[in-house]
N, C-alpha and C positions, 0 to 999 in steps of 0.2 A: 740668922741663917736665911730666912725667907727673903729678907731685903736683898741679900747678895744674889740669890737665884733670880729675882725679878730684874735686878740691875744687869746681870749677865744676859738674860733673855732679851732685854731691850737693846743692848749694845752689840751682841754677837752678829746679827744680820748686817749691820753697818760695817763692822770690821771685816767680815767675809767679802762683802761687795767691794769695799775700798781696796782690799788686798788683791782681788781678782782683776781689777781694772788698772791699766798702766796709762798714764797721761803722756801724750806725745804732741809736740808742736808740729804745725804744718803750715809752711809759708805759701801764700798764693799771691802772685803779682797780677796787677790789673792788665799789664801788657808785657810781653817778653821782648819786644823789639821797639826801638825808637829810631825814626829816620831823622837824623840831625842835619841832613843836607851836606853841602860842601863846607868844610871847616879849614880855615887857613892855619898854618903852623903858628903857634903862640896865641891863637885866638881863644879866649875864655868863653865857655858856654855853661849854662845852668839848665838843668832838666830835673824834673821830679819823677821818681819811680814809686808809684803807689803800690803798697802791698798790705796784706792782712794775715793775721794768724788764724787759720781755720781749724786748728787742732784744739785739744783740750788742755795741753800742757803749756807752760810759759815759753815763749819764743825769745831767745836771747841772741842778739847779733853781736858777735865779739870782734869781727874784722870785716872790712870791705876792701876790694881791690879794683883798680881800673884795668881796662883791657885795651 
């Protein structure tokens, strides 16, 4: 019985803390705008958009779209 009480006493603070905190991703881009200059129709361009997850949860990118 004493073993179970010690086990519960050790685990309870961690369980309460984990239950009270929600993990959320937060995406942050290095730059929100890129000046690509004049682009002719049909011309292919390549550009990098650097970003980082500044949140505590996993950031999952499921789709991207061009504008």
